[in-house]
N, CA, C and O atoms as a GROMACS GRO file, in nm:
protein
  496
    1MET      N    1  -1.035  -6.919   3.711
    1MET     CA    2  -0.973  -6.890   3.586
    1MET      C    3  -0.939  -6.740   3.579
    1MET      O    4  -0.825  -6.705   3.611
    2PHE      N    5  -1.032  -6.650   3.539
    2PHE     CA    6  -1.004  -6.507   3.539
    2PHE      C    7  -1.064  -6.445   3.663
    2PHE      O    8  -1.178  -6.472   3.700
    3ARG      N    9  -0.986  -6.362   3.724
    3ARG     CA   10  -1.038  -6.288   3.838
    3ARG      C   11  -1.097  -6.156   3.788
    3ARG      O   12  -1.074  -6.117   3.674
    4THR      N   13  -1.170  -6.091   3.872
    4THR     CA   14  -1.231  -5.963   3.837
    4THR      C   15  -1.124  -5.859   3.807
    4THR      O   16  -1.140  -5.778   3.716
    5SER      N   17  -1.016  -5.861   3.881
    5SER     CA   18  -0.909  -5.763   3.858
    5SER      C   19  -0.844  -5.785   3.722
    5SER      O   20  -0.803  -5.690   3.656
    6ASP      N   21  -0.834  -5.914   3.678
    6ASP     CA   22  -0.778  -5.942   3.546
    6ASP      C   23  -0.867  -5.886   3.436
    6ASP      O   24  -0.817  -5.828   3.339
    7ILE      N   25  -0.996  -5.902   3.450
    7ILE     CA   26  -1.091  -5.852   3.350
    7ILE      C   27  -1.086  -5.698   3.345
    7ILE      O   28  -1.090  -5.640   3.237
    8VAL      N   29  -1.078  -5.634   3.461
    8VAL     CA   30  -1.071  -5.488   3.467
    8VAL      C   31  -0.942  -5.440   3.401
    8VAL      O   32  -0.945  -5.344   3.324
    9LEU      N   33  -0.831  -5.502   3.430
    9LEU     CA   34  -0.704  -5.463   3.370
    9LEU      C   35  -0.704  -5.483   3.218
    9LEU      O   36  -0.651  -5.400   3.145
   10ILE      N   37  -0.763  -5.592   3.170
   10ILE     CA   38  -0.773  -5.615   3.026
   10ILE      C   39  -0.860  -5.506   2.962
   10ILE      O   40  -0.827  -5.457   2.854
   11ALA      N   41  -0.969  -5.470   3.026
   11ALA     CA   42  -1.057  -5.365   2.974
   11ALA      C   43  -0.984  -5.230   2.971
   11ALA      O   44  -0.998  -5.154   2.875
   12VAL      N   45  -0.907  -5.201   3.075
   12VAL     CA   46  -0.830  -5.077   3.078
   12VAL      C   47  -0.726  -5.078   2.967
   12VAL      O   48  -0.706  -4.975   2.902
   13MET      N   49  -0.661  -5.191   2.942
   13MET     CA   50  -0.561  -5.202   2.839
   13MET      C   51  -0.623  -5.184   2.699
   13MET      O   52  -0.565  -5.116   2.614
   14VAL      N   53  -0.738  -5.242   2.676
   14VAL     CA   54  -0.806  -5.228   2.548
   14VAL      C   55  -0.850  -5.082   2.530
   14VAL      O   56  -0.839  -5.027   2.420
   15GLY      N   57  -0.901  -5.020   2.636
   15GLY     CA   58  -0.941  -4.879   2.629
   15GLY      C   59  -0.823  -4.789   2.599
   15GLY      O   60  -0.834  -4.696   2.519
   16ALA      N   61  -0.710  -4.815   2.664
   16ALA     CA   62  -0.590  -4.735   2.640
   16ALA      C   63  -0.542  -4.753   2.497
   16ALA      O   64  -0.499  -4.657   2.433
   17ALA      N   65  -0.547  -4.876   2.445
   17ALA     CA   66  -0.506  -4.901   2.307
   17ALA      C   67  -0.599  -4.828   2.210
   17ALA      O   68  -0.552  -4.771   2.111
   18ALA      N   69  -0.729  -4.829   2.237
   18ALA     CA   70  -0.824  -4.759   2.150
   18ALA      C   71  -0.801  -4.607   2.155
   18ALA      O   72  -0.805  -4.540   2.051
   19PHE      N   73  -0.776  -4.554   2.273
   19PHE     CA   74  -0.749  -4.411   2.287
   19PHE      C   75  -0.621  -4.373   2.214
   19PHE      O   76  -0.615  -4.269   2.147
   20THR      N   77  -0.518  -4.457   2.226
   20THR     CA   78  -0.391  -4.431   2.158
   20THR      C   79  -0.410  -4.432   2.006
   20THR      O   80  -0.356  -4.347   1.936
   21TYR      N   81  -0.487  -4.531   1.956
   21TYR     CA   82  -0.511  -4.539   1.812
   21TYR      C   83  -0.589  -4.417   1.764
   21TYR      O   84  -0.557  -4.359   1.661
   22LYS      N   85  -0.690  -4.378   1.840
   22LYS     CA   86  -0.772  -4.262   1.802
   22LYS      C   87  -0.687  -4.135   1.800
   22LYS      O   88  -0.698  -4.055   1.707
   23THR      N   89  -0.602  -4.116   1.900
   23THR     CA   90  -0.515  -3.999   1.907
   23THR      C   91  -0.416  -3.998   1.791
   23THR      O   92  -0.392  -3.893   1.730
   24LYS      N   93  -0.359  -4.114   1.760
   24LYS     CA   94  -0.265  -4.124   1.648
   24LYS      C   95  -0.334  -4.093   1.517
   24LYS      O   96  -0.276  -4.024   1.433
   25ASP      N   97  -0.455  -4.142   1.497
   25ASP     CA   98  -0.530  -4.117   1.374
   25ASP      C   99  -0.562  -3.968   1.359
   25ASP      O  100  -0.550  -3.913   1.250
   26GLU      N  101  -0.604  -3.902   1.468
   26GLU     CA  102  -0.633  -3.759   1.463
   26GLU      C  103  -0.507  -3.678   1.432
   26GLU      O  104  -0.512  -3.580   1.357
   27ALA      N  105  -0.394  -3.718   1.490
   27ALA     CA  106  -0.268  -3.649   1.464
   27ALA      C  107  -0.228  -3.663   1.317
   27ALA      O  108  -0.182  -3.566   1.257
   28GLU      N  109  -0.246  -3.782   1.260
   28GLU     CA  110  -0.213  -3.802   1.119
   28GLU      C  111  -0.305  -3.719   1.030
   28GLU      O  112  -0.259  -3.663   0.930
   29ASN      N  113  -0.433  -3.710   1.064
   29ASN     CA  114  -0.526  -3.628   0.986
   29ASN      C  115  -0.487  -3.480   0.993
   29ASN      O  116  -0.494  -3.410   0.892
   30GLN      N  117  -0.447  -3.433   1.111
   30GLN     CA  118  -0.404  -3.294   1.125
   30GLN      C  119  -0.276  -3.269   1.045
   30GLN      O  120  -0.260  -3.163   0.984
   31LEU      N  121  -0.185  -3.366   1.044
   31LEU     CA  122  -0.061  -3.353   0.967
   31LEU      C  123  -0.090  -3.345   0.818
   31LEU      O  124  -0.027  -3.269   0.746
   32LYS      N  125  -0.187  -3.425   0.771
   32LYS     CA  126  -0.227  -3.419   0.630
   32LYS      C  127  -0.284  -3.281   0.597
   32LYS      O  128  -0.255  -3.226   0.491
   33ALA      N  129  -0.365  -3.227   0.688
   33ALA     CA  130  -0.424  -3.095   0.664
   33ALA      C  131  -0.315  -2.987   0.660
   33ALA      O  132  -0.319  -2.897   0.576
   34VAL      N  133  -0.218  -2.997   0.750
   34VAL     CA  134  -0.107  -2.900   0.752
   34VAL      C  135  -0.026  -2.911   0.624
   34VAL      O  136   0.012  -2.809   0.567
   35ASN      N  137   0.002  -3.032   0.579
   35ASN     CA  138   0.079  -3.051   0.455
   35ASN      C  139   0.002  -2.995   0.335
   35ASN      O  140   0.063  -2.937   0.244
   36LYS      N  141  -0.130  -3.012   0.334
   36LYS     CA  142  -0.212  -2.959   0.225
   36LYS      C  143  -0.207  -2.807   0.224
   36LYS      O  144  -0.195  -2.746   0.118
   37ILE      N  145  -0.216  -2.744   0.342
   37ILE     CA  146  -0.211  -2.598   0.350
   37ILE      C  147  -0.073  -2.548   0.309
   37ILE      O  148  -0.062  -2.446   0.240
   38GLU      N  149   0.033  -2.617   0.350
   38GLU     CA  150   0.168  -2.577   0.310
   38GLU      C  151   0.186  -2.588   0.159
   38GLU      O  152   0.253  -2.504   0.099
   39ALA      N  153   0.127  -2.690   0.098
   39ALA     CA  154   0.134  -2.704  -0.048
   39ALA      C  155   0.060  -2.588  -0.115
   39ALA      O  156   0.106  -2.535  -0.216
   40GLN      N  157  -0.055  -2.549  -0.060
   40GLN     CA  158  -0.128  -2.434  -0.115
   40GLN      C  159  -0.047  -2.306  -0.102
   40GLN      O  160  -0.046  -2.223  -0.193
   41ILE      N  161   0.020  -2.289   0.011
   41ILE     CA  162   0.104  -2.170   0.032
   41ILE      C  163   0.217  -2.167  -0.070
   41ILE      O  164   0.245  -2.062  -0.129
   42ARG      N  165   0.284  -2.281  -0.092
   42ARG     CA  166   0.391  -2.287  -0.191
   42ARG      C  167   0.339  -2.254  -0.330
   42ARG      O  168   0.404  -2.184  -0.407
   43PHE      N  169   0.220  -2.306  -0.363
   43PHE     CA  170   0.159  -2.278  -0.494
   43PHE      C  171   0.132  -2.128  -0.509
   43PHE      O  172   0.160  -2.070  -0.614
   44GLU      N  173   0.076  -2.066  -0.405
   44GLU     CA  174   0.047  -1.922  -0.411
   44GLU      C  175   0.175  -1.840  -0.421
   44GLU      O  176   0.179  -1.742  -0.495
   45GLU      N  177   0.280  -1.879  -0.347
   45GLU     CA  178   0.408  -1.808  -0.356
   45GLU      C  179   0.468  -1.820  -0.496
   45GLU      O  180   0.522  -1.723  -0.549
   46ASP      N  181   0.458  -1.939  -0.555
   46ASP     CA  182   0.508  -1.957  -0.692
   46ASP      C  183   0.426  -1.872  -0.790
   46ASP      O  184   0.482  -1.815  -0.884
   47THR      N  185   0.296  -1.864  -0.769
   47THR     CA  186   0.211  -1.782  -0.854
   47THR      C  187   0.247  -1.635  -0.842
   47THR      O  188   0.252  -1.564  -0.942
   48ILE      N  189   0.273  -1.589  -0.720
   48ILE     CA  190   0.313  -1.450  -0.698
   48ILE      C  191   0.446  -1.421  -0.768
   48ILE      O  192   0.461  -1.317  -0.833
   49ASP      N  193   0.542  -1.513  -0.756
   49ASP     CA  194   0.671  -1.494  -0.824
   49ASP      C  195   0.652  -1.488  -0.976
   49ASP      O  196   0.715  -1.406  -1.043
   50LEU      N  197   0.565  -1.573  -1.028
   50LEU     CA  198   0.540  -1.574  -1.172
   50LEU      C  199   0.474  -1.443  -1.216
   50LEU      O  200   0.509  -1.387  -1.319
   51LEU      N  201   0.379  -1.395  -1.138
   51LEU     CA  202   0.311  -1.270  -1.172
   51LEU      C  203   0.406  -1.150  -1.164
   51LEU      O  204   0.398  -1.058  -1.245
   52LYS      N  205   0.497  -1.151  -1.066
   52LYS     CA  206   0.597  -1.043  -1.056
   52LYS      C  207   0.688  -1.044  -1.179
   52LYS      O  208   0.720  -0.939  -1.234
   53ALA      N  209   0.731  -1.163  -1.222
   53ALA     CA  210   0.815  -1.172  -1.340
   53ALA      C  211   0.739  -1.126  -1.464
   53ALA      O  212   0.794  -1.056  -1.549
   54ASP      N  213   0.614  -1.165  -1.474
   54ASP     CA  214   0.531  -1.122  -1.586
   54ASP      C  215   0.513  -0.971  -1.586
   54ASP      O  216   0.519  -0.908  -1.692
   55TRP      N  217   0.491  -0.913  -1.469
   55TRP     CA  218   0.475  -0.767  -1.457
   55TRP      C  219   0.604  -0.695  -1.500
   55TRP      O  220   0.598  -0.594  -1.570
   56SER      N  221   0.718  -0.747  -1.458
   56SER     CA  222   0.843  -0.681  -1.495
   56SER      C  223   0.867  -0.690  -1.646
   56SER      O  224   0.924  -0.598  -1.705
   57LEU      N  225   0.824  -0.799  -1.708
   57LEU     CA  226   0.837  -0.808  -1.853
   57LEU      C  227   0.742  -0.712  -1.924
   57LEU      O  228   0.779  -0.648  -2.022
   58LEU      N  229   0.620  -0.701  -1.873
   58LEU     CA  230   0.522  -0.615  -1.938
   58LEU      C  231   0.553  -0.467  -1.923
   58LEU      O  232   0.511  -0.386  -2.006
   59THR      N  233   0.624  -0.430  -1.820
   59THR     CA  234   0.651  -0.287  -1.796
   59THR      C  235   0.793  -0.246  -1.834
   59THR      O  236   0.841  -0.141  -1.790
   60GLN      N  237   0.860  -0.325  -1.915
   60GLN     CA  238   0.993  -0.287  -1.961
   60GLN      C  239   0.982  -0.164  -2.051
   60GLN      O  240   0.896  -0.158  -2.139
   61PRO      N  241   1.067  -0.065  -2.029
   61PRO     CA  242   1.058   0.057  -2.110
   61PRO      C  243   1.071   0.032  -2.260
   61PRO      O  244   1.005   0.098  -2.340
   62SER      N  245   1.156  -0.062  -2.299
   62SER     CA  246   1.172  -0.088  -2.443
   62SER      C  247   1.043  -0.144  -2.504
   62SER      O  248   1.006  -0.107  -2.616
   63ARG      N  249   0.975  -0.230  -2.434
   63ARG     CA  250   0.847  -0.284  -2.481
   63ARG      C  251   0.742  -0.175  -2.489
   63ARG      O  252   0.667  -0.167  -2.587
   64LEU      N  253   0.737  -0.091  -2.386
   64LEU     CA  254   0.639   0.017  -2.386
   64LEU      C  255   0.667   0.117  -2.497
   64LEU      O  256   0.573   0.172  -2.556
   65GLN      N  257   0.793   0.141  -2.527
   65GLN     CA  258   0.830   0.231  -2.637
   65GLN      C  259   0.781   0.176  -2.770
   65GLN      O  260   0.725   0.249  -2.851
   66LYS      N  261   0.802   0.046  -2.793
   66LYS     CA  262   0.756  -0.016  -2.917
   66LYS      C  263   0.603  -0.010  -2.928
   66LYS      O  264   0.550   0.020  -3.034
   67LEU      N  265   0.534  -0.036  -2.818
   67LEU     CA  266   0.388  -0.031  -2.820
   67LEU      C  267   0.338   0.110  -2.846
   67LEU      O  268   0.240   0.130  -2.919
   68SER      N  269   0.406   0.208  -2.788
   68SER     CA  270   0.362   0.346  -2.810
   68SER      C  271   0.383   0.387  -2.956
   68SER      O  272   0.306   0.466  -3.010
   69GLN      N  273   0.486   0.334  -3.020
   69GLN     CA  274   0.507   0.363  -3.162
   69GLN      C  275   0.404   0.293  -3.249
   69GLN      O  276   0.358   0.349  -3.348
   70VAL      N  277   0.369   0.170  -3.213
   70VAL     CA  278   0.272   0.094  -3.292
   70VAL      C  279   0.134   0.160  -3.283
   70VAL      O  280   0.064   0.171  -3.384
   71TYR      N  281   0.094   0.201  -3.164
   71TYR     CA  282  -0.040   0.256  -3.144
   71TYR      C  283  -0.040   0.409  -3.134
   71TYR      O  284  -0.126   0.467  -3.068
   72GLU      N  285   0.056   0.473  -3.198
   72GLU     CA  286   0.068   0.618  -3.188
   72GLU      C  287  -0.054   0.689  -3.244
   72GLU      O  288  -0.098   0.790  -3.188
   73THR      N  289  -0.108   0.640  -3.353
   73THR     CA  290  -0.223   0.708  -3.414
   73THR      C  291  -0.349   0.692  -3.330
   73THR      O  292  -0.428   0.786  -3.320
   74GLU      N  293  -0.370   0.575  -3.270
   74GLU     CA  294  -0.490   0.554  -3.189
   74GLU      C  295  -0.482   0.628  -3.055
   74GLU      O  296  -0.582   0.684  -3.009
   75LEU      N  297  -0.366   0.628  -2.995
   75LEU     CA  298  -0.351   0.688  -2.861
   75LEU      C  299  -0.322   0.837  -2.866
   75LEU      O  300  -0.345   0.909  -2.769
   76LYS      N  301  -0.270   0.884  -2.980
   76LYS     CA  302  -0.234   1.025  -2.995
   76LYS      C  303  -0.141   1.071  -2.882
   76LYS      O  304  -0.162   1.176  -2.822
   77LEU      N  305  -0.040   0.992  -2.856
   77LEU     CA  306   0.057   1.025  -2.752
   77LEU      C  307   0.158   1.125  -2.806
   77LEU      O  308   0.192   1.124  -2.924
   78GLN      N  309   0.206   1.209  -2.717
   78GLN     CA  310   0.307   1.306  -2.752
   78GLN      C  311   0.421   1.293  -2.652
   78GLN      O  312   0.398   1.254  -2.537
   79PRO      N  313   0.543   1.325  -2.693
   79PRO     CA  314   0.654   1.318  -2.599
   79PRO      C  315   0.636   1.421  -2.486
   79PRO      O  316   0.576   1.526  -2.505
   80VAL      N  317   0.688   1.388  -2.373
   80VAL     CA  318   0.679   1.477  -2.257
   80VAL      C  319   0.774   1.593  -2.278
   80VAL      O  320   0.892   1.575  -2.310
   81ASP      N  321   0.722   1.713  -2.260
   81ASP     CA  322   0.803   1.834  -2.273
   81ASP      C  323   0.876   1.857  -2.141
   81ASP      O  324   0.823   1.829  -2.034
   82ALA      N  325   0.996   1.908  -2.150
   82ALA     CA  326   1.075   1.932  -2.028
   82ALA      C  327   1.008   2.032  -1.936
   82ALA      O  328   1.032   2.030  -1.815
   83ARG      N  329   0.923   2.119  -1.990
   83ARG     CA  330   0.853   2.216  -1.906
   83ARG      C  331   0.742   2.152  -1.823
   83ARG      O  332   0.695   2.211  -1.725
   84GLN      N  333   0.700   2.031  -1.859
   84GLN     CA  334   0.593   1.964  -1.788
   84GLN      C  335   0.641   1.902  -1.656
   84GLN      O  336   0.560   1.872  -1.569
   85ILE      N  337   0.768   1.883  -1.642
   85ILE     CA  338   0.822   1.821  -1.522
   85ILE      C  339   0.879   1.931  -1.435
   85ILE      O  340   0.974   1.999  -1.474
   86VAL      N  341   0.823   1.949  -1.317
   86VAL     CA  342   0.867   2.054  -1.226
   86VAL      C  343   0.889   1.995  -1.087
   86VAL      O  344   0.842   1.885  -1.056
   87GLY      N  345   0.959   2.069  -1.007
   87GLY     CA  346   0.980   2.028  -0.869
   87GLY      C  347   0.868   2.080  -0.780
   87GLY      O  348   0.784   2.158  -0.824
   88LEU      N  349   0.867   2.039  -0.658
   88LEU     CA  350   0.764   2.080  -0.563
   88LEU      C  351   0.770   2.230  -0.536
   88LEU      O  352   0.667   2.294  -0.517
   89ASN      N  353   0.888   2.286  -0.533
   89ASN     CA  354   0.903   2.430  -0.507
   89ASN      C  355   0.852   2.515  -0.622
   89ASN      O  356   0.822   2.633  -0.603
   90ASP      N  357   0.841   2.457  -0.742
   90ASP     CA  358   0.794   2.532  -0.859
   90ASP      C  359   0.642   2.540  -0.868
   90ASP      O  360   0.589   2.618  -0.947
   91LEU      N  361   0.572   2.462  -0.788
   91LEU     CA  362   0.426   2.465  -0.791
   91LEU      C  363   0.375   2.591  -0.722
   91LEU      O  364   0.434   2.635  -0.623
   92PRO      N  365   0.265   2.650  -0.772
   92PRO     CA  366   0.212   2.770  -0.707
   92PRO      C  367   0.154   2.734  -0.570
   92PRO      O  368   0.102   2.625  -0.549
   93VAL      N  369   0.164   2.829  -0.478
   93VAL     CA  370   0.114   2.807  -0.342
   93VAL      C  371  -0.035   2.835  -0.340
   93VAL      O  372  -0.080   2.939  -0.389
   94ARG      N  373  -0.111   2.744  -0.284
   94ARG     CA  374  -0.254   2.762  -0.271
   94ARG      C  375  -0.281   2.852  -0.150
   94ARG      O  376  -0.222   2.832  -0.044
   95PRO      N  377  -0.370   2.951  -0.166
   95PRO     CA  378  -0.397   3.038  -0.051
   95PRO      C  379  -0.466   2.961   0.060
   95PRO      O  380  -0.552   2.876   0.034
   96LEU      N  381  -0.428   2.990   0.182
   96LEU     CA  382  -0.482   2.922   0.298
   96LEU      C  383  -0.597   3.004   0.355
   96LEU      O  384  -0.579   3.120   0.391
   97THR      N  385  -0.714   2.943   0.361
   97THR     CA  386  -0.829   3.012   0.420
   97THR      C  387  -0.882   2.926   0.535
   97THR      O  388  -0.907   2.807   0.519
   98ILE      N  389  -0.898   2.991   0.650
   98ILE     CA  390  -0.952   2.921   0.767
   98ILE      C  391  -1.081   2.992   0.807
   98ILE      O  392  -1.082   3.111   0.836
   99GLU      N  393  -1.188   2.915   0.809
   99GLU     CA  394  -1.317   2.972   0.846
   99GLU      C  395  -1.327   2.984   0.998
   99GLU      O  396  -1.280   2.897   1.071
  100ASP      N  397  -1.388   3.093   1.043
  100ASP     CA  398  -1.410   3.114   1.186
  100ASP      C  399  -1.545   3.052   1.222
  100ASP      O  400  -1.650   3.108   1.190
  101ILE      N  401  -1.542   2.938   1.289
  101ILE     CA  402  -1.667   2.870   1.324
  101ILE      C  403  -1.704   2.892   1.469
  101ILE      O  404  -1.802   2.834   1.517
  102THR      N  405  -1.629   2.974   1.541
  102THR     CA  406  -1.658   2.992   1.683
  102THR      C  407  -1.782   3.078   1.705
  102THR      O  408  -1.848   3.063   1.808
  103ALA      N  409  -1.816   3.168   1.613
  103ALA     CA  410  -1.930   3.256   1.632
  103ALA      C  411  -2.059   3.194   1.581
  103ALA      O  412  -2.167   3.244   1.611
  104GLU      N  413  -2.050   3.085   1.504
  104GLU     CA  414  -2.170   3.025   1.447
  104GLU      C  415  -2.247   2.945   1.550
  104GLU      O  416  -2.189   2.887   1.642
  105ARG      N  417  -2.378   2.941   1.535
  105ARG     CA  418  -2.466   2.855   1.613
  105ARG      C  419  -2.506   2.741   1.520
  105ARG      O  420  -2.542   2.764   1.404
  106PHE      N  421  -2.499   2.621   1.568
  106PHE     CA  422  -2.524   2.508   1.481
  106PHE      C  423  -2.671   2.468   1.477
  106PHE      O  424  -2.709   2.386   1.393
  107GLY      N  425  -2.754   2.522   1.566
  107GLY     CA  426  -2.897   2.498   1.558
  107GLY      C  427  -2.939   2.356   1.591
  107GLY      O  428  -3.025   2.300   1.523
  108GLY      N  429  -2.881   2.298   1.690
  108GLY     CA  430  -2.919   2.164   1.730
  108GLY      C  431  -3.050   2.164   1.807
  108GLY      O  432  -3.107   2.271   1.830
  109VAL      N  433  -3.097   2.048   1.848
  109VAL     CA  434  -3.223   2.034   1.921
  109VAL      C  435  -3.214   2.105   2.056
  109VAL      O  436  -3.312   2.162   2.101
  110ALA      N  437  -3.100   2.102   2.119
  110ALA     CA  438  -3.085   2.163   2.252
  110ALA      C  439  -3.099   2.315   2.245
  110ALA      O  440  -3.142   2.377   2.342
  111GLU      N  441  -3.063   2.375   2.133
  111GLU     CA  442  -3.074   2.520   2.120
  111GLU      C  443  -3.216   2.562   2.084
  111GLU      O  444  -3.259   2.671   2.122
  112ALA      N  445  -3.290   2.478   2.012
  112ALA     CA  446  -3.422   2.516   1.964
  112ALA      C  447  -3.527   2.511   2.073
  112ALA      O  448  -3.601   2.608   2.091
  113VAL      N  449  -3.535   2.402   2.146
  113VAL     CA  450  -3.640   2.386   2.248
  113VAL      C  451  -3.574   2.338   2.377
  113VAL      O  452  -3.496   2.242   2.374
  114PRO      N  453  -3.604   2.402   2.488
  114PRO     CA  454  -3.549   2.351   2.613
  114PRO      C  455  -3.609   2.214   2.646
  114PRO      O  456  -3.721   2.182   2.604
  115ASP      N  457  -3.535   2.136   2.719
  115ASP     CA  458  -3.577   2.000   2.753
  115ASP      C  459  -3.693   2.006   2.853
  115ASP      O  460  -3.680   2.062   2.961
  116GLN      N  461  -3.807   1.946   2.815
  116GLN     CA  462  -3.929   1.948   2.897
  116GLN      C  463  -3.948   1.816   2.974
  116GLN      O  464  -4.052   1.795   3.036
  117THR      N  465  -3.850   1.728   2.970
  117THR     CA  466  -3.864   1.598   3.033
  117THR      C  467  -3.860   1.611   3.184
  117THR      O  468  -3.770   1.674   3.240
  118VAL      N  469  -3.961   1.549   3.251
  118VAL     CA  470  -3.968   1.550   3.397
  118VAL      C  471  -3.917   1.416   3.446
  118VAL      O  472  -3.965   1.311   3.403
  119THR      N  473  -3.821   1.419   3.535
  119THR     CA  474  -3.764   1.295   3.588
  119THR      C  475  -3.777   1.293   3.738
  119THR      O  476  -3.784   1.397   3.803
  120GLY      N  477  -3.779   1.172   3.793
  120GLY     CA  478  -3.780   1.158   3.939
  120GLY      C  479  -3.904   1.219   4.003
  120GLY      O  480  -4.012   1.218   3.945
  121GLY      N  481  -3.888   1.273   4.122
  121GLY     CA  482  -4.000   1.330   4.196
  121GLY      C  483  -4.003   1.481   4.190
  121GLY      O  484  -4.073   1.544   4.270
  122ILE      N  485  -3.929   1.539   4.099
  122ILE     CA  486  -3.925   1.685   4.092
  122ILE      C  487  -4.041   1.732   4.004
  122ILE      O  488  -4.053   1.691   3.888
  123ALA      N  489  -4.124   1.817   4.059
  123ALA     CA  490  -4.236   1.871   3.983
  123ALA      C  491  -4.208   2.015   3.947
  123ALA      O  492  -4.136   2.084   4.019
  124ARG      N  493  -4.260   2.059   3.843
  124ARG     CA  494  -4.240   2.197   3.801
  124ARG      C  495  -4.360   2.280   3.831
  124ARG      O  496  -4.362   2.399   3.802
   0.00000   0.00000   0.00000
């Protein structure tokens, strides 16, 4: 009826089918994970776009002007005087001082005590 070679071939075929199913299932699981991560990325990008739009609305000069007028007494804000805005060339030059560290001794361990460690076969 069945020969040994027939049984071996059937077993190989069943094993190959099981391996193929397992590989297909793992690939589908990986695809689901990739789709989930891509959905999270899209959600984060949409959130970033929404926050940028919100930031641009909150920092509009007209809105800030109205807020500064409403809270003028609490904040005690004053208009910027034209003398307060200067260029880089108008700033005073800071004097440059360079310390001479070449003559200093730093007082490390090597300067304080000579090395008394005896190594190898050299005797003192």
